[in-house]
C-alpha angles and dihedrals in degrees: 000000000000126000120003142153125248122199138196137180115259113194135180115236135184129194111249121172091347093305132101110247125186113246137178114291093242088073091064127071107256090209089065096047111120117226117273094206139026139181112252140180099234098189143323112281091219093221123142133192121245122187127202121221118281115268118244 
């Protein structure tokens, strides 16, 4: 629960013979590369605070 990181593969492809073929990353524009990971809030932890009475 709580914060986490999710990841995905980001690959560079070129069209060869009408098909997408993976190529080396240097053939793609690095400014257009989508992120391969991001911070995410996976789910609510469901926890709650409980306080005891003040001491005297």
